MIBA-59727 format. One record per residue (C-alpha): residue in three letters; x negated, y negated, z. Coordinates in steps of 0.25 Angstrom, whole numbers, padded with zeros to 4 digits, always signed. Example, Ala and Ser with C-alpha at 12.3 -4.5 7.8 and 13.67 -1.06 7.14 Angstrom:
# MIBA-59727
Ala-0049+0018+0031Ser-0055+0004+0029
//
This chain:
# MIBA-59727
Met+0002-0001+0000Ala-0011-0009+0003His-0018-0007-0009Asn-0006-0010-0018Ala-0002-0023-0011Ala-0018-0028-0012Val-0018-0022-0027Gly-0004-0031-0030Asp-0010-0043-0023Arg-0024-0043-0030Ala-0017-0040-0043Cys-0010-0052-0041Arg-0021-0060-0038Leu-0029-0056-0050Phe-0017-0058-0059Gly-0016-0073-0056Pro-0004-0079-0062Ala+0006-0080-0049Asp+0019-0077-0055Glu+0028-0066-0057Arg+0018-0059-0064Ala+0010-0058-0053Asp+0021-0053-0045Tyr+0024-0042-0055Leu+0008-0038-0055Arg+0009-0037-0040Ala+0021-0028-0040Ala+0013-0020-0050Ala-0001-0020-0045Thr+0005-0017-0030Leu+0012-0004-0035His+0001+0001-0043Asp-0003+0011-0034Ile+0012+0017-0029Gly+0010+0030-0035Lys-0002+0033-0025Ala+0008+0034-0016Thr+0013+0048-0019Pro+0007+0061-0011Gln+0001+0064-0025Phe-0008+0053-0026Gln-0012+0054-0012Ala-0015+0069-0012Tyr-0022+0067-0025Val-0033+0055-0018Arg-0035+0064-0005Gly-0038+0076-0015Lys-0026+0084-0012Tyr-0018+0084-0025Asp-0015+0096-0033Gly-0002+0093-0040Pro+0000+0086-0054Pro-0010+0076-0057Glu+0002+0066-0062Glu+0009+0065-0050Lys-0004+0059-0043Ala-0005+0048-0054His-0001+0034-0049Ala-0001+0024-0058Arg+0011+0027-0066Phe+0020+0028-0054Gly+0014+0014-0050Ala+0018+0009-0063Leu+0033+0015-0061Ala+0034+0007-0048Thr+0029-0005-0055Trp+0040-0005-0065Phe+0051-0003-0057Val+0045-0015-0046Leu+0042-0024-0059Gly+0056-0021-0062Lys+0063-0026-0049Leu+0054-0038-0050Asp+0061-0041-0064Ala+0048-0042-0070Pro+0048-0044-0085Pro+0047-0031-0094Arg+0031-0036-0097Asp+0028-0037-0083Arg+0034-0024-0078Leu+0028-0016-0089Ala+0014-0024-0088Gly+0014-0020-0072Thr+0018-0007-0074Leu+0008-0002-0085Ala-0003-0010-0077Ile+0000-0001-0065Ala+0002+0011-0073Arg-0012+0009-0079His-0019+0002-0068His-0030+0013-0067Gln-0029+0014-0083Ala-0032+0007-0095Leu-0021+0000-0101Pro-0010+0009-0111Lys-0003+0008-0123Ala+0009+0000-0116Val+0020+0005-0125Thr+0016+0020-0125Tyr+0013+0021-0111Thr+0024+0014-0106Ala+0035+0022-0116Glu+0028+0036-0115Thr+0018+0036-0103Leu+0024+0028-0093Ala+0038+0030-0095Gly+0035+0044-0098Ala+0031+0046-0083Leu+0042+0038-0077Glu+0053+0045-0085Ser+0064+0052-0075Gly+0061+0066-0072Ser+0046+0065-0071Glu+0039+0073-0063Val+0028+0067-0059Leu+0036+0053-0056Gln+0046+0062-0048Ala+0036+0067-0041Gln+0029+0054-0037Leu+0042+0049-0034Asp+0045+0061-0025Ala+0033+0061-0018Ile+0032+0046-0014Asp+0048+0046-0011Ser+0044+0057+0000Ser+0032+0050+0005Trp+0031+0035+0005Pro+0044+0029-0002Thr+0043+0016+0010Ala+0030+0014+0008Ile+0034+0013-0009Thr+0044+0003-0004Glu+0035-0005+0003Leu+0027-0006-0009Phe+0037-0010-0018Ala+0039-0022-0009Gln+0024-0025-0010Ala+0027-0026-0024Gly+0039-0036-0023Ser+0049-0026-0024Glu+0061-0024-0014Cys+0064-0010-0021Ser+0064+0003-0013Trp+0056+0016-0016Ala+0070+0023-0017Glu+0074+0013-0027Phe+0061+0015-0036Tyr+0062+0030-0033Glu+0075+0032-0039Trp+0072+0022-0051Ala+0059+0030-0055Arg+0066+0044-0053Ala+0076+0039-0063Gly+0065+0037-0073Ser+0069+0022-0076Ala+0055+0017-0078Ala+0054+0025-0091Asp+0066+0019-0098Glu+0063+0005-0092Leu+0049+0007-0097Arg+0052+0011-0112Glu+0061+0001-0114His+0049-0008-0115Ser+0040+0002-0122Ala+0049+0009-0131Glu+0060+0012-0140Glu+0071+0021-0141Leu+0072+0031-0153Phe+0080+0043-0155Gly+0074+0054-0146Gly+0066+0046-0136Val+0058+0032-0135Glu+0046+0027-0144Pro+0035+0017-0137Glu+0037+0003-0145Ser+0027-0007-0141Glu+0038-0019-0146Lys+0045-0015-0133Leu+0034-0019-0125Pro+0034-0032-0118Ser+0027-0043-0124Glu+0014-0045-0119Leu+0014-0033-0111Tyr-0002-0031-0112Asp-0006-0045-0108Arg+0003-0042-0095Leu-0001-0028-0094Leu-0016-0031-0095His-0014-0042-0084Tyr-0008-0033-0074Trp-0015-0021-0075Ala-0028-0028-0074Ala-0024-0035-0061Thr-0019-0023-0056Thr-0031-0015-0060Leu-0041-0024-0054Ala-0034-0028-0041Asp-0032-0011-0040Lys-0048-0009-0042Ser-0053-0020-0033His-0046-0017-0022Ala-0048-0002-0022Ile-0063-0003-0022Pro-0060-0013-0013Leu-0064-0026-0016Asp-0058-0038-0008Glu-0050-0049-0013Glu-0063-0059-0013Ala-0070-0049-0021Val-0059-0050-0032Phe-0055-0064-0032Asp-0065-0073-0026Leu-0074-0076-0040Asp-0086-0082-0038Thr-0087-0095-0050Leu-0098-0103-0056Asp-0097-0117-0053Lys-0096-0126-0064Asn-0105-0137-0058Ala-0115-0128-0062Ile-0113-0133-0076Glu-0111-0147-0072Glu-0125-0147-0063Tyr-0132-0141-0076Ile-0127-0151-0085Val-0131-0162-0075Asp-0145-0156-0076Ile-0147-0156-0092Arg-0140-0170-0092Gly-0149-0175-0083Ser-0161-0171-0089Ser-0168-0177-0102Pro-0165-0170-0115Glu-0176-0167-0123Asn-0172-0176-0135Glu-0161-0185-0140Leu-0155-0172-0148Thr-0154-0164-0135Ala-0148-0176-0127Glu-0137-0177-0138Leu-0135-0162-0139Asn-0133-0162-0123Asp-0124-0172-0124Asp-0115-0165-0135Arg-0115-0153-0125Glu-0111-0160-0113Arg-0102-0168-0120Ala-0094-0155-0126Arg-0095-0149-0111Arg-0088-0160-0105Gln-0079-0162-0117Ser-0075-0147-0116Met-0072-0148-0101Arg-0064-0161-0104Gly-0056-0152-0113Val-0054-0141-0103His-0046-0152-0095Glu-0038-0153-0106Trp-0036-0138-0109Leu-0032-0136-0094Asp-0021-0147-0094Ser-0015-0141-0107Asp-0006-0129-0108Asp-0010-0128-0124Ser-0020-0117-0123Ala-0027-0108-0114Val-0038-0107-0125Ala-0049-0118-0126Thr-0060-0118-0137Leu-0074-0124-0135Ser-0080-0125-0149Leu-0095-0132-0149Pro-0105-0130-0159Thr-0118-0120-0154Gly-0128-0130-0144Leu-0116-0138-0138Gly-0117-0129-0126Lys-0104-0122-0128Thr-0107-0112-0116Phe-0109-0124-0105Thr-0097-0130-0111Gly-0088-0119-0110Leu-0092-0115-0097Ser-0090-0129-0092Ala-0076-0128-0098Ala-0073-0116-0091Phe-0078-0118-0078Glu-0071-0133-0079Ala-0057-0126-0083Arg-0059-0116-0073Asp-0061-0126-0061Leu-0050-0134-0065Leu-0041-0123-0067Asp-0044-0118-0054Glu-0040-0131-0048Thr-0028-0133-0055Glu-0022-0120-0053Gln-0028-0117-0040Arg-0032-0102-0044Ser-0034-0096-0028Asp-0045-0087-0036Pro-0059-0092-0045Arg-0055-0091-0060Pro-0065-0085-0068Ile-0073-0088-0080Val-0075-0078-0091Tyr-0085-0081-0102Ala-0085-0071-0113Leu-0095-0070-0125Pro-0095-0061-0138Tyr-0107-0052-0135Thr-0114-0044-0124Ser-0127-0049-0130Ile-0126-0064-0128Ile-0120-0064-0115Glu-0134-0064-0109Gln-0136-0077-0113Thr-0123-0083-0106Arg-0126-0075-0093Ser-0139-0082-0092Leu-0133-0096-0093Phe-0123-0092-0080Glu-0136-0086-0075Asp-0144-0099-0076Asp-0148-0104-0061Glu-0148-0117-0067Leu-0132-0114-0069Trp-0125-0105-0061Gly-0135-0094-0058Ala-0125-0084-0059Asp-0127-0069-0055Pro-0119-0060-0064Thr-0121-0048-0053Lys-0116-0057-0042Ser-0103-0066-0043Ala-0098-0079-0050Leu-0104-0072-0065Thr-0100-0058-0071Val-0107-0053-0083His-0098-0043-0090His-0102-0036-0103Tyr-0103-0021-0106Leu-0118-0023-0103Ser-0117-0031-0089Glu-0116-0027-0076Thr-0104-0033-0071Val-0103-0033-0058Val-0099-0044-0047Tyr-0105-0043-0034Arg-0098-0052-0023Asp-0105-0059-0011Ser-0099-0047-0002Gly-0111-0046+0008Thr-0119-0034+0002Asp-0130-0036-0007Asp-0131-0022-0008Ala-0131-0019-0024Asp-0132-0006-0023Asp-0118-0004-0015Thr-0109+0004-0022Asp-0096-0004-0018Ala-0103-0016-0021Lys-0106-0011-0035Glu-0092-0005-0037Glu-0086-0021-0032Ala-0095-0028-0040Ala-0093-0019-0053Leu-0078-0021-0051Leu-0078-0035-0049Gly-0088-0036-0061Glu-0079-0029-0070Ala-0066-0037-0066Trp-0074-0048-0068Arg-0070-0054-0055Asp-0080-0066-0054Gly-0080-0081-0058Thr-0087-0080-0072Ile-0088-0068-0081Leu-0096-0069-0093Thr-0091-0057-0104Thr-0089-0053-0117Phe-0078-0054-0126Val-0079-0038-0126Gln-0077-0038-0111Leu-0066-0049-0112Phe-0057-0044-0123Glu-0059-0029-0122Ser-0054-0030-0108Leu-0042-0037-0112Ala-0039-0029-0123Gly-0035-0014-0117Pro-0045-0014-0107Thr-0050-0001-0098Asn-0045-0001-0084Arg-0059-0007-0080Gln-0059-0018-0091Gly-0045-0024-0086Leu-0051-0026-0072Lys-0058-0038-0079Leu-0045-0045-0082Ser-0038-0052-0072Thr-0051-0061-0071Leu-0045-0068-0083Asp-0033-0071-0076Gly-0032-0087-0077Gly-0049-0087-0081Leu-0055-0094-0090Ile-0063-0086-0103Ile-0072-0091-0110Leu-0074-0084-0124Asp-0088-0088-0130Glu-0089-0087-0146Pro-0074-0080-0147Gln-0077-0081-0163Ala-0087-0068-0160Leu-0074-0060-0156Pro-0073-0050-0167Lys-0062-0056-0176Gly-0054-0041-0176Trp-0051-0045-0162Trp-0047-0060-0165Asp-0034-0059-0164Gly-0033-0048-0154Val-0041-0059-0145Gln-0032-0069-0147Arg-0021-0061-0141Leu-0030-0057-0129Leu-0033-0073-0128Ser-0018-0074-0126Leu-0016-0063-0115Leu-0029-0071-0108Thr-0022-0085-0109Asp-0008-0081-0109Glu-0007-0069-0098Tyr-0021-0071-0091Asn-0019-0086-0090Ala-0034-0087-0094Arg-0040-0100-0102Val-0050-0097-0113Ile-0063-0105-0118Ala-0067-0100-0132Met-0080-0109-0136Thr-0087-0106-0149Ala-0094-0113-0159Thr-0082-0110-0169Gln-0068-0107-0165Pro-0063-0094-0172Thr-0049-0091-0178Leu-0047-0083-0165Leu-0045-0096-0156Arg-0040-0104-0168Asp-0027-0097-0169Arg-0024-0099-0153Asn-0020-0112-0149Thr-0033-0117-0140Met-0038-0130-0135Ser-0052-0135-0139Leu-0059-0139-0126Leu-0068-0150-0134Gly-0055-0156-0141Ala-0047-0157-0128Gly-0060-0163-0123Met-0060-0174-0131Asp-0046-0179-0129His-0047-0178-0115Asp-0044-0190-0106Ser-0056-0188-0097Asp-0053-0200-0089Ser-0037-0196-0085Cys-0043-0182-0081Gly-0044-0178-0066Trp-0054-0166-0071Cys-0063-0175-0079Gln-0065-0184-0065Asp-0077-0173-0062Gly-0086-0176-0074Pro-0101-0174-0076Thr-0110-0181-0064Tyr-0120-0185-0076Ser-0118-0198-0084Ala-0115-0195-0098His-0104-0201-0110Leu-0101-0190-0118Pro-0088-0192-0124Pro-0081-0180-0130Val-0081-0178-0145Pro-0072-0170-0155Glu-0075-0157-0156Asp-0080-0156-0171Arg-0089-0167-0167Tyr-0099-0156-0160Phe-0099-0148-0171Glu-0101-0158-0182Glu-0112-0164-0173Ala-0119-0151-0170Glu-0130-0152-0180Arg-0138-0141-0177Val-0140-0133-0189Arg-0139-0133-0203Tyr-0134-0120-0211Thr-0138-0113-0223Ile-0127-0105-0230Asp-0137-0095-0238Thr-0133-0092-0252Thr-0133-0076-0249Thr-0122-0081-0238Arg-0114-0091-0249Ser-0114-0079-0259Leu-0104-0072-0251Asp-0093-0083-0254Pro-0086-0075-0266Ser-0083-0088-0273Lys-0090-0093-0286Ser-0097-0104-0279Ala-0105-0096-0271Pro-0120-0091-0274Glu-0122-0077-0281Lys-0121-0067-0269Arg-0134-0062-0264Tyr-0139-0059-0251Leu-0151-0060-0242Ser-0162-0048-0239His-0167-0048-0225Glu-0181-0049-0231Ala-0177-0063-0236Ala-0170-0064-0225Ala-0184-0064-0217Glu-0192-0072-0228Arg-0182-0083-0223Val-0182-0082-0209Leu-0197-0082-0208Glu-0196-0095-0218Ala-0187-0102-0209Val-0194-0099-0195Gly-0208-0105-0201Gln-0219-0106-0191Arg-0210-0112-0179Gly-0196-0109-0182Ser-0185-0099-0175Cys-0175-0093-0184Leu-0164-0083-0179Ala-0159-0073-0192Ile-0145-0068-0187Cys-0141-0055-0195Asn-0127-0047-0195Thr-0132-0034-0193Ile-0142-0027-0182Gln-0149-0019-0195Ser-0151-0033-0202Ser-0157-0040-0189Arg-0167-0029-0189Thr-0169-0029-0205Leu-0173-0044-0204Thr-0183-0043-0192Asp-0190-0033-0201Ala-0189-0042-0212Ile-0196-0052-0204Gln-0206-0045-0199Asp-0210-0039-0212Arg-0211-0054-0218Ser-0220-0061-0207Lys-0230-0059-0195Ala-0216-0060-0186Val-0220-0055-0173His-0207-0048-0167Leu-0206-0049-0152Gly-0200-0036-0150Glu-0211-0027-0146Ser-0217-0038-0137Ile-0203-0037-0129Arg-0205-0022-0129Thr-0220-0024-0124Val-0216-0034-0113Leu-0205-0025-0108Lys-0212-0013-0107Arg-0225-0020-0102Gln-0216-0027-0090Asp-0209-0013-0088Ile-0196-0023-0088Asp-0182-0014-0085Ala-0171-0022-0092Thr-0162-0013-0083Ser-0166-0023-0072Ser-0162-0038-0071Gln-0173-0044-0079Ser-0175-0057-0085Val-0181-0058-0100Thr-0188-0072-0097Ser-0203-0068-0093Ile-0200-0055-0102Ala-0198-0064-0113Ala-0208-0073-0109Ala-0219-0061-0109Ile-0214-0057-0123Leu-0217-0071-0128Glu-0232-0071-0121Lys-0233-0057-0128Val-0233-0063-0141Gly-0243-0074-0138Phe-0232-0085-0130Glu-0241-0091-0119Asn-0233-0092-0106Pro-0221-0095-0114Thr-0212-0097-0099Ala-0224-0105-0092Ala-0215-0116-0088Glu-0204-0106-0086Glu-0197-0111-0099Phe-0202-0107-0113Asp-0213-0114-0119Pro-0209-0114-0135Thr-0223-0117-0135Ala-0229-0106-0129His-0235-0098-0140Pro-0249-0104-0145Asp-0250-0099-0159Asp-0243-0111-0169Asp-0243-0102-0180Ala-0236-0090-0173Asp-0228-0079-0180Pro-0214-0079-0180Tyr-0207-0071-0167Leu-0197-0063-0170Leu-0185-0055-0163Thr-0173-0047-0167Leu-0161-0047-0159Asn-0148-0038-0159Ser-0138-0031-0150Arg-0147-0019-0151Tyr-0157-0024-0142Arg-0155-0022-0126Pro-0148-0033-0119Phe-0160-0035-0110Asp-0171-0038-0124Arg-0159-0046-0130Arg-0161-0055-0119Ile-0176-0055-0121Leu-0174-0057-0136Ile-0166-0069-0133Gln-0175-0075-0123Leu-0187-0074-0133Ala-0178-0080-0145Thr-0173-0091-0134Trp-0188-0095-0134Leu-0194-0092-0146Ser-0184-0098-0155Thr-0187-0113-0149Ser-0201-0111-0148Asp-0214-0116-0157Val-0214-0102-0163Pro-0208-0095-0175Phe-0197-0086-0171Ile-0185-0079-0177Leu-0174-0069-0172Val-0166-0059-0180Ser-0155-0056-0173Thr-0140-0052-0176Gln-0126-0058-0171Ala-0129-0056-0158Ile-0136-0069-0157Glu-0125-0077-0162Ala-0116-0081-0148Gly-0121-0085-0135Val-0136-0084-0137Asp-0144-0096-0136Leu-0154-0097-0146Ser-0159-0107-0154Phe-0167-0106-0167Glu-0171-0116-0179Lys-0165-0107-0190Val-0154-0097-0189Phe-0151-0087-0201Arg-0139-0079-0201Asp-0132-0069-0209Val-0120-0071-0214Ala-0108-0071-0205Pro-0096-0078-0203Pro-0097-0093-0200Asp-0093-0092-0185Ser-0106-0081-0183Ile-0115-0090-0193Val-0112-0104-0182Gln-0116-0093-0171Ala-0128-0091-0177Ala-0131-0105-0180Gly-0129-0107-0164Arg-0142-0102-0162Cys-0149-0111-0172Asn-0155-0126-0166Arg-0144-0122-0154Ser-0149-0135-0145Tyr-0155-0143-0158Glu-0170-0136-0156Trp-0172-0141-0170Gly-0164-0155-0170Lys-0151-0157-0176Asn-0149-0148-0189Gly-0162-0142-0185Gly-0157-0128-0185Gln-0155-0121-0199Val-0145-0109-0201Thr-0144-0100-0212Val-0132-0091-0217Trp-0138-0080-0225Thr-0132-0068-0231Leu-0141-0054-0229Ala-0141-0042-0237Arg-0140-0029-0232Ile-0153-0022-0229Asp-0151-0012-0240Glu-0147-0021-0251Asp-0157-0021-0262Ile-0155-0034-0269Pro-0149-0044-0260Gln-0149-0054-0270Asn-0139-0045-0279Pro-0133-0038-0266Ser-0126-0023-0270Gly-0118-0024-0257Pro-0113-0034-0246Pro-0122-0041-0237Leu-0125-0037-0222Ala-0114-0046-0217His-0103-0039-0224Tyr-0104-0027-0215Val-0103-0037-0203Tyr-0092-0046-0207Glu-0085-0040-0218Arg-0083-0026-0213His-0079-0034-0200Gly-0071-0042-0209Glu-0062-0030-0216Glu-0059-0026-0202Leu-0053-0038-0198Gln-0046-0039-0212Leu-0055-0049-0217Pro-0061-0044-0230Ala-0072-0053-0238His-0078-0060-0225Leu-0090-0061-0229Glu-0084-0068-0241Leu-0076-0078-0233Ile-0089-0081-0225Gly-0096-0083-0238Glu-0086-0092-0243Ile-0086-0100-0230Leu-0100-0102-0229Asn-0101-0105-0244Asp-0092-0118-0242Val-0101-0124-0233Pro-0105-0138-0238Asn-0119-0138-0240Pro-0123-0123-0238Ser-0137-0123-0239Asp-0138-0135-0228Ala-0124-0135-0222Arg-0121-0144-0208Asp-0120-0136-0194Val-0105-0142-0194Asp-0100-0136-0209Val-0102-0122-0203Ser-0101-0121-0188Lys-0087-0128-0190Glu-0083-0129-0204Ala-0087-0116-0210Val-0083-0109-0195Asp-0069-0117-0196Asp-0068-0111-0211Tyr-0070-0097-0207Phe-0060-0094-0195Asp-0050-0103-0204Arg-0050-0093-0215Leu-0050-0082-0204Ser-0040-0087-0197Gly-0030-0084-0211Lys-0034-0070-0211Gln-0030-0057-0204Leu-0043-0056-0195Ser-0037-0043-0187Ser-0027-0032-0187Gly-0020-0038-0176Gln-0021-0024-0169Leu-0027-0029-0156Arg-0017-0039-0154Glu-0005-0029-0157His-0012-0020-0146Ile-0012-0031-0137Asp+0003-0035-0140Lys+0007-0019-0139Ala-0001-0018-0126Asp-0009-0008-0133Ala-0021-0008-0124Pro-0028+0006-0129Ser-0029+0001-0143Leu-0034-0011-0137Ala-0044-0004-0130Arg-0049+0002-0142Arg-0052-0011-0149Ser-0065-0017-0146Leu-0072-0032-0148Ile-0085-0023-0152Glu-0081-0019-0165Gly-0087-0007-0174Gln-0093+0005-0171Glu-0094+0011-0155Thr-0107+0007-0149Phe-0117+0013-0136Asp-0126+0007-0128Val-0140+0012-0127Leu-0150+0011-0115Val-0163+0007-0120Gly-0175+0008-0112Val-0187+0001-0116Thr-0197+0000-0104Ala-0201+0010-0093Pro-0192+0006-0083Glu-0179+0006-0092His-0183+0019-0096Gln-0185+0024-0082Arg-0170+0017-0078Leu-0164+0026-0090Asn-0170+0038-0086Glu-0165+0035-0071Ile-0151+0033-0077Arg-0151+0046-0085Asp-0156+0054-0074Met-0145+0046-0064Phe-0133+0051-0072Ser-0136+0065-0070His-0134+0064-0056Arg-0130+0050-0051Pro-0121+0045-0063Arg-0114+0034-0055Arg-0127+0028-0053Ala-0131+0030-0066Tyr-0121+0023-0071Glu-0125+0010-0062Met-0140+0011-0068Leu-0133+0012-0081Asp-0127-0002-0080Ala-0139-0009-0076Cys-0145-0005-0090Ser-0136-0016-0098Asp-0148-0022-0101Ile-0154-0010-0111Arg-0141-0005-0117Val-0140-0007-0132Ser-0127-0005-0140Val-0128+0004-0151Pro-0116+0009-0161Gly-0113+0023-0159Ser-0118+0028-0173Val-0132+0024-0166Ile-0130+0034-0155Glu-0124+0045-0163Asp-0138+0044-0174Ala-0148+0042-0162Ala-0157+0052-0158Gly-0163+0052-0145Ile-0153+0044-0137Thr-0144+0049-0126Arg-0134+0045-0116Ile-0140+0040-0103Asp-0132+0048-0096Gly-0136+0062-0103Lys-0123+0065-0109Glu-0119+0068-0122Ala-0114+0057-0131Ser-0100+0061-0131Glu-0099+0064-0116Asp-0093+0055-0106Gly-0103+0046-0098Ala-0111+0034-0101Gln-0111+0032-0114Val-0125+0025-0114Phe-0136+0030-0122Trp-0151+0029-0120Tyr-0161+0025-0129Thr-0175+0034-0124Gly-0184+0027-0135Ser-0184+0040-0144Gly-0174+0045-0156Ser-0169+0038-0168Leu-0168+0025-0159Ser-0177+0013-0155Tyr-0177+0001-0148Asp-0186-0010-0156Phe-0187-0023-0150Ala-0192-0028-0164Gly-0182-0020-0172Gly-0168-0023-0166Gly-0168-0017-0153Leu-0161-0001-0153Gln-0160+0003-0167Glu-0159+0017-0174Thr-0170+0022-0185Gly-0163+0022-0197Gly-0150+0020-0194Val-0139+0010-0199Ser-0131+0006-0185Gly-0137-0007-0186Arg-0135-0010-0201Phe-0121-0015-0199Thr-0121-0018-0184Ser-0120-0033-0180Phe-0126-0038-0167
//
């Protein structure tokens, strides 16, 4: 009884809205374990039950009681059915509502059901008075006797089918049109709150641990900005750039005041060109909104902020901002910041009076709080956010209550797969309408995904905001600055970072007669152009569409120059220092040691990198390769090296896949991009002259079209270019044929394509692209249909990560890492739970590869010693032999003679 009442109260507090919906949820959650009152279940938990297995089950009996009590409370059909299904599945994933309701649940509750009758009779002879009291706790004055007669008559089955089936000759047929409108939204809401309330109370976690979320303080940003504004800029251009960044930040925060004062939209947009501090501006806007909403709505519990990014590979850079001691100095393993992606250790340790990190109970509590996102700020990926909304597992659903009334930042939403756009629009409605969440979408471009919604531009709203009459604006900056707002387009028009060259190989994709003759660029010719561009002191980024393309271009550059690939130096330093990437390691000192090995003299002697530390004025170009086949730990080293070298006094080339395009704060003098949709091109350009290191218009972005690696005559191609296998194939799946031709036509129409203005590509071409997409059918609409029909299993089978199945491979490089992997392998034989805990600590040495690589690879085994098809830890172990190799200079983990990376992005 006490547990049931506590779960009812906790579920309501998690739920958020204090209206009749909370009353319905309280009733349902209070009844969730009523079926445990049967003697059958009590015997089962004591190990003494030997009767039919169905009679010891409790969830469906709880669903029956919920349907009855919610009927007594006059709950609308949507709430009544949502509450009933939530209780029926509070230990499982959500069902396909129509068949589960009309067949499974209704069938189990029909008159004459032997299982139901046995449970009813058992309670009737044991605890009828206690059940009447439980009904009273649930808010109903009905008695056990009334419920008993109603349930025995099978009334519930008929009532359930009224909302899920149609009568046919000889029986009934499930019919989704009979389901209440937006059932999935309410069901998800009730189910998630009940599940977390039940699990957190059972552990047990007290109210303080679940609800007293630590938050990050907005003042940390303000103090950081004060320090920047108080220091002398390097030059006039830096001063102008800092003014524009702060102007946009202040303007967006004023826009927040308009947004919160309006009922027009729960979705705000923040569109800024690269280099104007979009991350800081978005965080400032979110913190401002959080604090003002908490003040005006008098919310009892802290309001969380969820910051979602496109890829796991870029999340670490944003994480470092939160961990910066000059800002918050947050620790993701403690409280106030939680980082959640599939490679992270997602835990929240509260200050519970114990420092014993090995305490089993403390670990279990921290893991539950982490998975449930019970923290003030959550840094995560689109996969974690949207796949948890679309057909979640029981554990995925734990996090959803954090979204109630929360603030969600979507960073670069145009990176969402276009096939998901329609479904994401529907999920955004679920978030804003059902969960009362507010969303800030920030990017350099706003895709059709958001253009089809009623949104509010924070910069536009800030432009029109009357600060003098706004009480919220009285708490302005402590520094003196006159930075009047400007129209949103002005930020793009004055963003003169780069000039674009649309290569003839790209313009030739345009099918019109005005286009050049179709021809593509070989990787060998591309390498020559990269080497010419980098010269004696320049830096160059070349972005390829596939992993194999990036490897081929790397090889071509090395074949045609004395370029020094730093890959082997990375391996040497890691081995020499006996680095164990499974433990917490800073990459800064490792990166400095790598540069010292290749000739730099004390590159970080003054704590910051010295770009003049290389003594040789005629140094050969340094070269690095980056894609998703490197270990996360090694990617951080590569990005640290690239951050230093790209603005140093030595020539530097980075060959990468699309993994570099979003959220990675690098700046190069020149960027080459294999042809892609205009928004992706603009993302690539964001890595060029990012902070005007080479002055206004000092960056150069070239868009070319690379031929297939096996193309004999690129100048007279016999087949499509490499981009076809990434974007055209993708387009066909989205019912968007001739995608490359559309891209070629748009880019061929750019004014002065050999020396195009920044705004003509970053704004005009991107707008043209999305305008044309808006008139096309981008998806089949199945995701939206599954949501509208409350078909959770079909949703669960869809993934944001499209393409073939992938598996994780553990890659050890140094002796301590190999020793750690051997220990895990041995631990699985006698202490599997401890082995799994050790495995969780290996996220920094995991590499995801397609399933075909695992199938074909020799010398690779499961870390738990089992066969590939068996249950267990589906994680593999690269032993250093066989048909795979881990090559720092050759593109990470790769198969000898394989083809899986040929058409694989990232």
